[in-house]
C-alpha positions in Angstrom: 156.9 102.5 -28.8 155.0 104.0 -25.8 153.5 101.6 -23.0 149.7 102.6 -24.3 150.8 101.4 -27.7 152.4 98.5 -26.8 149.6 97.6 -24.3 147.3 97.8 -27.2 149.4 95.7 -29.5 149.7 93.1 -26.5 146.5 92.9 -26.2 145.1 92.6 -29.8 147.8 89.6 -30.6 145.8 88.2 -27.3 142.3 88.4 -28.6 143.6 87.1 -32.0 145.2 84.1 -30.6 141.9 83.5 -28.4 139.7 83.5 -31.6 141.7 81.5 -34.1 143.2 79.3 -30.9 146.7 79.6 -32.5 150.3 80.4 -30.8 152.0 83.3 -31.5 155.3 83.9 -31.3 157.0 86.8 -30.3 160.1 88.1 -32.2 161.3 91.8 -30.5 163.6 93.5 -33.1 163.4 96.9 -31.7 166.7 98.4 -31.0 168.4 96.3 -33.6 170.4 97.2 -36.9 170.0 96.0 -39.9 170.4 93.1 -41.0 169.9 91.6 -37.5 165.9 91.8 -37.8 165.6 89.7 -40.8 167.9 87.3 -39.7 166.1 87.0 -36.2 162.3 87.0 -38.2 164.3 84.2 -40.6 165.2 81.9 -37.7 162.0 82.2 -35.9 160.3 81.3 -39.3 162.4 77.9 -39.6 161.4 77.0 -35.7 157.9 78.0 -36.0 155.3 75.2 -35.9 152.6 74.8 -38.4 149.7 76.2 -36.1 151.7 79.1 -34.5 151.6 82.8 -35.9 154.8 84.9 -35.8 154.5 88.4 -34.4 157.6 90.8 -34.8 157.9 93.9 -33.2 160.2 96.8 -35.0 161.1 100.3 -34.4 160.1 102.2 -37.1 162.5 105.2 -38.5 160.3 108.0 -39.9 163.3 109.3 -42.0 162.9 112.8 -40.7 
């Protein structure tokens, strides 16, 4: 993901947290191979506070 897109994503998450008053928990799964991203997401969800919101960063494979 380019730095420009990452900045937009980070700004988007910050503005959502400010509007809703929730805490975001970021799980960075970029560069990982299956099933590791799913395992990390499930672990993060199991430890997530009730007022927190998960944010997951993933690589996208276009299949091309």
